[in-house]
RODO-2510 file (C-alpha; in nm, 4 decimals, decimal comma):
residues 201
     n   res          X          Y          Z
     1     m     1,4833     7,0126    -0,9996
     2     e     1,1443     7,0563    -1,1614
     3     p     0,8363     7,0222    -0,9394
     4     p     0,6320     6,7065    -0,9957
     5     a     0,3458     6,7358    -1,2392
     6     a     0,0027     6,7751    -1,0839
     7     t    -0,1935     6,4528    -1,0729
     8     d    -0,5660     6,4214    -1,1373
     9     g    -0,6093     6,3963    -0,7616
    10     d    -0,4184     6,7224    -0,7078
    11     v    -0,6295     6,9024    -0,9652
    12     q    -0,9520     6,7691    -0,8145
    13     a    -0,8406     6,8717    -0,4641
    14     q    -0,7567     7,2233    -0,5847
    15     r    -1,0947     7,2485    -0,7601
    16     k    -1,2729     7,1292    -0,4459
    17     r    -1,0927     7,3908    -0,2357
    18     r    -1,1915     7,6669    -0,4775
    19     e    -1,5527     7,5528    -0,4927
    20     g    -1,5678     7,5238    -0,1154
    21     g    -1,4113     7,8643    -0,0587
    22     e    -1,0970     7,7167     0,0951
    23     p    -0,7587     7,8718     0,0087
    24     d    -0,4779     7,6864    -0,1594
    25     p    -0,2366     7,6434     0,1359
    26     t     0,0545     7,7371    -0,0909
    27     a    -0,1091     8,0788    -0,1461
    28     v    -0,1014     8,1650     0,2265
    29     s     0,2289     8,2886     0,3675
    30     l     0,3684     8,4586     0,6759
    31     r     0,6249     8,7370     0,6834
    32     p     0,7280     9,0290     0,9078
    33     l     0,4944     9,3299     0,9019
    34     g     0,6679     9,6619     0,8291
    35     l     0,5892    10,0313     0,8120
    36     e     0,5388     9,9982     0,4366
    37     d     0,2359     9,7788     0,5126
    38     a     0,0451    10,0533     0,6946
    39     d    -0,2240    10,0887     0,4264
    40     a    -0,2918     9,7141     0,4210
    41     f    -0,2834     9,7058     0,8033
    42     m    -0,5688     9,9576     0,8093
    43     a    -0,7995     9,7030     0,6431
    44     w    -0,8370     9,5191     0,9732
    45     a    -0,6909     9,7553     1,2334
    46     s    -0,9598    10,0161     1,1641
    47     d    -1,2507     9,7690     1,1639
    48     e    -1,4425     9,7489     1,4908
    49     r    -1,5922     9,4129     1,3946
    50     v    -1,2397     9,2691     1,3740
    51     m    -1,0644     9,4507     1,6543
    52     r    -1,3392     9,4118     1,9143
    53     f    -1,1931     9,0700     1,9934
    54     l    -0,8418     9,2104     2,0523
    55     k    -0,6937     9,4302     2,3225
    56     r    -0,5580     9,6865     2,0782
    57     p    -0,7026    10,0287     1,9957
    58     l    -0,8614    10,0983     1,6601
    59     c    -0,6508    10,2836     1,4038
    60     a    -0,8712    10,5609     1,2667
    61     t    -0,5955    10,7152     1,0520
    62     r    -0,2917    10,6001     0,8584
    63     e    -0,0733    10,7928     1,1029
    64     q    -0,2129    10,5868     1,3896
    65     a    -0,1473    10,2677     1,1923
    66     v     0,2143    10,3700     1,1337
    67     a     0,2550    10,4542     1,5033
    68     q     0,1112    10,1203     1,6136
    69     i     0,3377     9,9243     1,3780
    70     r     0,6387    10,1263     1,4895
    71     d     0,5661    10,1100     1,8624
    72     t     0,4176     9,7617     1,9092
    73     v     0,4942     9,5476     1,6051
    74     l     0,8555     9,6129     1,5077
    75     g     0,9885     9,5247     1,8528
    76     h     0,7498     9,2338     1,9089
    77     p     0,9149     8,8973     1,9889
    78     w     0,7101     8,7084     1,7237
    79     f     0,4708     8,8988     1,4957
    80     r     0,3866     8,8080     1,1354
    81     a     0,1649     8,9382     0,8589
    82     i    -0,0768     8,6855     0,7098
    83     c    -0,0438     8,7213     0,3334
    84     v    -0,2400     8,5742     0,0452
    85     g    -0,1433     8,5438    -0,3191
    86     a     0,1757     8,5781    -0,5174
    87     g     0,2029     8,9490    -0,4363
    88     g     0,2230     8,8827    -0,0641
    89     r    -0,0183     9,1602     0,0364
    90     p    -0,1053     9,1357     0,4074
    91     v    -0,4663     9,0544     0,4925
    92     g    -0,4176     8,9920     0,8624
    93     q    -0,1781     8,9428     1,1510
    94     v    -0,0747     8,6689     1,3913
    95     s     0,1459     8,7022     1,6971
    96     v     0,2946     8,4904     1,9734
    97     w     0,3829     8,6642     2,2996
    98     p     0,5857     8,4621     2,5555
    99     y     0,4981     8,5246     2,9207
   100     a     0,8063     8,6757     3,0827
   101     d     0,7424     8,5163     3,4222
   102     e     0,7297     8,1712     3,2635
   103     g     1,0803     8,1885     3,1189
   104     g     0,9430     8,1608     2,7665
   105     r     0,7850     7,8208     2,8363
   106     r     0,4298     7,9480     2,7814
   107     a     0,2987     8,2043     2,5315
   108     n    -0,0225     8,3618     2,4063
   109     l    -0,1437     8,3451     2,0470
   110     g    -0,3354     8,6334     1,8937
   111     y    -0,4559     8,6922     1,5399
   112     a    -0,6818     8,9080     1,3257
   113     l    -0,7988     8,8862     0,9655
   114     a    -0,9519     9,1522     0,7410
   115     r    -1,3268     9,0935     0,7235
   116     d    -1,3277     9,0567     0,3435
   117     h    -1,1250     8,7374     0,3898
   118     w    -1,3375     8,5712     0,6587
   119     g    -1,4856     8,2307     0,5891
   120     r    -1,2180     8,1162     0,3445
   121     g    -1,0049     7,9065     0,5795
   122     i    -0,7117     8,1501     0,5635
   123     a    -0,6782     8,1970     0,9399
   124     a    -0,6721     7,8213     1,0070
   125     v    -0,4012     7,7688     0,7445
   126     a    -0,1961     8,0570     0,8879
   127     i    -0,2212     7,9309     1,2455
   128     s    -0,1251     7,5814     1,1323
   129     m     0,1842     7,7406     0,9792
   130     v     0,2564     7,9188     1,3074
   131     v     0,2512     7,6005     1,5167
   132     g     0,4660     7,4351     1,2534
   133     r     0,7500     7,6807     1,3068
   134     v     0,7156     7,8870     1,6268
   135     f     0,8386     7,6073     1,8558
   136     d     1,1593     7,6023     1,6512
   137     d     1,1869     7,9823     1,6488
   138     l     1,1311     7,9963     2,0283
   139     p     1,3107     7,6827     2,1592
   140     a     1,1987     7,7314     2,5222
   141     l     0,8318     7,7341     2,4234
   142     e     0,6310     7,4314     2,5364
   143     r     0,2730     7,5576     2,5484
   144     l     0,0880     7,7972     2,3178
   145     e    -0,2412     7,9333     2,4509
   146     a    -0,5308     8,1103     2,2824
   147     v    -0,8242     8,2741     2,4600
   148     t    -1,1419     8,3733     2,2789
   149     g    -1,4866     8,4926     2,3789
   150     v    -1,7567     8,2317     2,4250
   151     d    -1,9598     8,4103     2,1567
   152     n    -1,6741     8,4092     1,9053
   153     v    -1,7647     8,0737     1,7528
   154     r    -1,5788     8,1536     1,4290
   155     s    -1,2487     8,1892     1,6151
   156     q    -1,3109     7,8688     1,8090
   157     r    -1,3586     7,6772     1,4834
   158     v    -1,0361     7,8255     1,3451
   159     l    -0,8363     7,7105     1,6476
   160     e    -0,9852     7,3619     1,6386
   161     k    -0,9080     7,3266     1,2668
   162     a    -0,5470     7,4235     1,3428
   163     g    -0,5182     7,1461     1,6021
   164     f    -0,5732     7,3392     1,9264
   165     q    -0,7527     7,1613     2,2112
   166     r    -1,0289     7,3288     2,4071
   167     e    -0,9525     7,3166     2,7791
   168     g    -1,2256     7,5037     2,9619
   169     l    -1,4322     7,8091     3,0453
   170     l    -1,2849     8,1278     3,1954
   171     r    -1,5651     8,3183     3,3676
   172     r    -1,5733     8,6997     3,3428
   173     y    -1,2280     8,6898     3,1858
   174     i    -1,2308     8,9359     2,8939
   175     a    -1,2747     9,2995     2,9903
   176     g    -1,5397     9,4839     2,7924
   177     r    -1,4446     9,7845     2,5818
   178     g    -1,5013    10,1190     2,7512
   179     g    -1,5256     9,9678     3,0965
   180     g    -1,8123     9,7368     3,0066
   181     r    -1,8926     9,4158     3,1906
   182     a    -1,6301     9,1447     3,1581
   183     k    -1,7251     8,8507     2,9377
   184     d    -1,6728     8,4779     2,9652
   185     a    -1,4044     8,3175     2,7503
   186     v    -1,2785     7,9755     2,6491
   187     i    -0,9135     7,8741     2,6514
   188     y    -0,7371     7,6554     2,3951
   189     s    -0,3839     7,5169     2,3919
   190     f    -0,1320     7,3622     2,1562
   191     l     0,1733     7,1893     2,3038
   192     s     0,5087     7,1423     2,1382
   193     s     0,4434     6,7677     2,1553
   194     d     0,1132     6,8108     1,9672
   195     r     0,3073     6,8557     1,6454
   196     n     0,3409     6,4767     1,6503
   197     g    -0,0245     6,4209     1,7427
   198     p    -0,2328     6,4949     2,0544
   199     s    -0,0667     6,2134     2,2489
   200     g     0,2822     6,3409     2,1685
   201     s     0,3658     6,0141     1,9993
***
């Protein structure tokens, strides 16, 4: 079956997205990250300005990138590369880690995006894709949580655009790098019922 022809409204919407710096949602995709993606992985895994918000070490060399993918990504319960464009080159990562003591009912969301792709709406589209499928991939999951620093306003906007609800402040929650003073954080959540609207209707 041939796809429907683009209407004037479709064309105008695509033009508006381009002019506003927003990605075409069909150009953003998720797939498993493999060892062959080590060079692309370095684009964000070696960048302090990206990784300072995560609890993972920087990858200073390609060998370290390969080791991190091999040791922490390949066996991860739910880890995807964020890709843009027809070629599917990774520009970031997103992961969902179920808490073992919760029986898989609750999980943590984490993500990172190469700095060259910030401000284009890619992360929000990717996270919207995650919540659209992860509750089916992990049937026991009821609650997806995301924690971000109070100063990471960009990440907070991304989560809100993807439908997450801000719940509160976590004082002295995020440990500083190198033993620095812990920082305050805010916590967001997305429930399985939120796929049908905040009220679960």
